[in-house]
Structure formats: C-alpha cells, structure tokens
BASE-700404 format. One record per residue: x, y, z of N, C-alpha, C, CB in turn. Coordinates in nm, 3 decimals. Glycine has a CB too. Layout:
BEGIN
        nu        nv        nw       cau       cav       caw        cu        cv        cw       cbu       cbv       cbw
         X         Y         Z         X         Y         Z         X         Y         Z         X         Y         Z
...
//
This chain:
BEGIN
        nu        nv        nw       cau       cav       caw        cu        cv        cw       cbu       cbv       cbw
    -0.041    -1.240     0.051    -0.146    -1.205     0.146    -0.083    -1.168     0.280    -0.248    -1.322     0.163
    -0.123    -1.057     0.336    -0.072    -1.015     0.465    -0.153    -1.083     0.576    -0.078    -0.861     0.478
    -0.081    -1.134     0.672    -0.146    -1.199     0.786    -0.205    -1.093     0.879    -0.045    -1.288     0.861
    -0.324    -1.123     0.931    -0.383    -1.033     1.030    -0.464    -1.114     1.131    -0.472    -0.926     0.962
    -0.492    -1.052     1.243    -0.564    -1.116     1.352    -0.703    -1.056     1.374    -0.484    -1.106     1.479
    -0.758    -0.994     1.272    -0.886    -0.926     1.289    -0.995    -1.023     1.333    -0.927    -0.858     1.159
    -1.009    -1.134     1.265    -1.115    -1.229     1.298    -1.100    -1.280     1.442    -1.113    -1.347     1.201
    -0.978    -1.308     1.481    -0.951    -1.358     1.617    -1.002    -1.260     1.722    -0.799    -1.383     1.636
    -0.966    -1.133     1.710    -1.008    -1.034     1.809    -1.156    -1.002     1.798    -0.926    -0.907     1.793
    -1.209    -1.000     1.678    -1.353    -0.976     1.661    -1.433    -1.083     1.733    -1.392    -0.972     1.511
    -1.394    -1.208     1.714    -1.466    -1.319     1.778    -1.446    -1.320     1.929    -1.421    -1.452     1.720
    -1.326    -1.285     1.975    -1.300    -1.280     2.119    -1.393    -1.181     2.189    -1.154    -1.240     2.146
    -1.426    -1.073     2.120    -1.514    -0.971     2.177    -1.661    -0.997     2.147    -1.474    -0.835     2.126
    -1.688    -1.102     2.069    -1.826    -1.139     2.041    -1.896    -1.054     1.937    -1.903    -1.134     2.165
    -1.820    -0.985     1.853    -1.880    -0.904     1.747    -1.903    -0.988     1.623    -1.791    -0.782     1.714
    -2.016    -0.967     1.558    -2.036    -1.023     1.425    -1.965    -0.930     1.326    -2.190    -1.039     1.390
    -1.951    -0.975     1.204    -1.891    -0.889     1.101    -1.976    -0.763     1.082    -1.877    -0.965     0.967
    -2.106    -0.779     1.086    -2.196    -0.665     1.068    -2.180    -0.565     1.183    -2.343    -0.712     1.059
    -2.173    -0.615     1.306    -2.157    -0.526     1.421    -2.026    -0.449     1.415    -2.164    -0.606     1.552
    -1.919    -0.518     1.379    -1.790    -0.449     1.369    -1.791    -0.346     1.256    -1.677    -0.551     1.347
    -1.851    -0.382     1.146    -1.862    -0.288     1.035    -1.940    -0.163     1.077    -1.930    -0.355     0.914
    -2.049    -0.181     1.149    -2.128    -0.067     1.194    -2.049     0.020     1.292    -2.258    -0.115     1.260
    -1.976    -0.043     1.382    -1.898     0.032     1.481    -1.785     0.112     1.417    -1.841    -0.064     1.585
    -1.735     0.064     1.306    -1.619     0.127     1.242    -1.655     0.207     1.116    -1.517     0.023     1.207
    -1.783     0.214     1.087    -1.832     0.290     0.971    -1.768     0.243     0.840    -1.805     0.439     0.991
    -1.761     0.112     0.826    -1.717     0.055     0.698    -1.816    -0.055     0.661    -1.569    -0.001     0.707
    -1.799    -0.116     0.549    -1.894    -0.218     0.505    -1.854    -0.356     0.555    -1.905    -0.218     0.352
    -1.952    -0.445     0.561    -1.924    -0.584     0.596    -1.830    -0.645     0.493    -2.056    -0.667     0.605
    -1.843    -0.606     0.369    -1.755    -0.656     0.263    -1.610    -0.622     0.295    -1.796    -0.598     0.125
    -1.585    -0.504     0.348    -1.450    -0.465     0.387    -1.397    -0.559     0.494    -1.447    -0.321     0.438
    -1.480    -0.589     0.594    -1.440    -0.682     0.701    -1.409    -0.819     0.641    -1.552    -0.694     0.809
    -1.493    -0.865     0.551    -1.471    -0.995     0.486    -1.340    -0.994     0.408    -1.590    -1.030     0.391
    -1.316    -0.890     0.332    -1.192    -0.881     0.253    -1.069    -0.886     0.343    -1.191    -0.751     0.169
    -1.076    -0.818     0.456    -0.962    -0.816     0.549    -0.943    -0.955     0.611    -0.984    -0.711     0.659
    -1.051    -1.014     0.660    -1.040    -1.142     0.729    -1.006    -1.259     0.637    -1.169    -1.172     0.801
    -1.074    -1.267     0.526    -1.059    -1.384     0.440    -0.950    -1.370     0.335    -1.188    -1.413     0.372
    -0.932    -1.249     0.285    -0.840    -1.229     0.173    -0.713    -1.157     0.212    -0.909    -1.153     0.064
    -0.704    -1.116     0.338    -0.584    -1.047     0.382    -0.570    -0.905     0.330    -0.465    -1.124     0.341
    -0.682    -0.846     0.288    -0.681    -0.707     0.239    -0.618    -0.616     0.344    -0.825    -0.659     0.206
    -0.533    -0.525     0.301    -0.468    -0.431     0.391    -0.541    -0.297     0.381    -0.315    -0.416     0.357
    -0.621    -0.262     0.482    -0.706    -0.143     0.472    -0.628    -0.013     0.485    -0.813    -0.148     0.577
    -0.697     0.095     0.457    -0.639     0.228     0.469    -0.606     0.258     0.615    -0.734     0.335     0.411
    -0.527     0.361     0.636    -0.488     0.401     0.771    -0.611     0.430     0.857    -0.397     0.526     0.764
    -0.709     0.499     0.801    -0.829     0.532     0.877    -0.908     0.410     0.920    -0.917     0.623     0.796
    -0.926     0.316     0.830    -1.000     0.194     0.862    -0.922     0.112     0.965    -1.027     0.109     0.734
    -0.792     0.101     0.947    -0.709     0.028     1.046    -0.725     0.090     1.184    -0.561     0.029     1.005
    -0.720     0.220     1.191    -0.731     0.290     1.318    -0.868     0.266     1.383    -0.708     0.440     1.298
    -0.974     0.278     1.305    -1.109     0.257     1.358    -1.129     0.113     1.406    -1.214     0.290     1.252
    -1.075     0.016     1.331    -1.087    -0.124     1.371    -1.012    -0.149     1.502    -1.033    -0.217     1.260
    -0.891    -0.099     1.512    -0.813    -0.118     1.634    -0.882    -0.054     1.754    -0.673    -0.060     1.616
    -0.934     0.066     1.735    -1.004     0.135     1.843    -1.127     0.057     1.887    -1.044     0.276     1.799
    -1.205     0.009     1.791    -1.326    -0.067     1.823    -1.294    -0.196     1.898    -1.403    -0.100     1.695
    -1.177    -0.254     1.869    -1.138    -0.379     1.933    -1.053    -0.357     2.058    -1.063    -0.466     1.834
    -1.018    -0.232     2.084    -0.943    -0.198     2.205    -0.798    -0.245     2.204    -1.011    -0.256     2.322
    -0.738    -0.249     2.086    -0.599    -0.292     2.075    -0.523    -0.197     1.984    -0.590    -0.437     2.021
    -0.391    -0.206     1.986    -0.308    -0.128     1.895    -0.313    -0.194     1.757    -0.160    -0.117     1.947
    -0.300    -0.116     1.653    -0.304    -0.169     1.516    -0.204    -0.283     1.494    -0.277    -0.058     1.417
    -0.087    -0.274     1.555     0.015    -0.376     1.533    -0.022    -0.510     1.595     0.148    -0.329     1.589
    -0.123    -0.512     1.681    -0.172    -0.639     1.736    -0.256    -0.711     1.630    -0.256    -0.615     1.866
    -0.331    -0.635     1.554    -0.412    -0.693     1.447    -0.325    -0.724     1.326    -0.527    -0.597     1.407
    -0.236    -0.632     1.293    -0.145    -0.649     1.178    -0.002    -0.655     1.231    -0.161    -0.531     1.075
     0.046    -0.774     1.269     0.181    -0.786     1.327     0.291    -0.734     1.237     0.209    -0.929     1.359
     0.274    -0.742     1.107     0.378    -0.694     1.016     0.382    -0.541     1.009     0.358    -0.751     0.877
     0.280    -0.475     1.062     0.276    -0.329     1.060     0.395    -0.270     1.134     0.145    -0.278     1.121
     0.430    -0.327     1.250     0.543    -0.278     1.327     0.674    -0.301     1.249     0.549    -0.348     1.464
     0.683    -0.411     1.181     0.802    -0.442     1.102     0.817    -0.340     0.990     0.793    -0.585     1.044
     0.708    -0.308     0.923     0.710    -0.209     0.814     0.749    -0.073     0.870     0.572    -0.201     0.743
     0.691    -0.035     0.984     0.718     0.095     1.044     0.866     0.108     1.082     0.630     0.116     1.168
     0.927    -0.001     1.121     1.067     0.002     1.161     1.162    -0.022     1.044     1.092    -0.101     1.268
     1.108    -0.034     0.923     1.190    -0.049     0.804     1.256    -0.185     0.789     1.294     0.055     0.803
     1.201    -0.286     0.852     1.263    -0.417     0.844     1.200    -0.507     0.740     1.258    -0.484     0.977
     1.096    -0.459     0.673     1.034    -0.541     0.569     1.067    -0.483     0.434     0.880    -0.550     0.589
     1.103    -0.568     0.343     1.144    -0.519     0.211     1.039    -0.536     0.115     1.264    -0.585     0.164
//
C-alpha cells in the first residue's frame, strides 16, 4: 500500500469526501479507495486532487518525488 496524505489535507481544509469528489470530478468511492486502501490514482485524478487542495502532488504522495527521481525500485 502506498502512503498518502489525502485525508490529512482534505480534513485540514474542511472538505468532506463528497465535496472533494465533486470538486475533482471523481467519485466518493475513488476518494475512499485512495484514503483507506492507498489506491494510487491516475495522473489526471492526482493533478485534480492536488489542485483542489492547493498543494503539489508530492505533498499528498511523498513517494511520488522518489519515483520521479528514480530512487524507488
């Protein structure tokens, strides 16, 4: 399971799962899968979530920067 900070930032901004799903044009089930099961979403969903939360994708998915720099095997 990949670690992510989606729930942390969503709650900090006071969004419910439904509100975040509506803002990012994805389903609440997608938000649940990401938060609870560590689902790694598509590039488009990651981008929309980061934009809605006002952070860079690597803040939500810390391992994303590691993967981009080729340090994760």
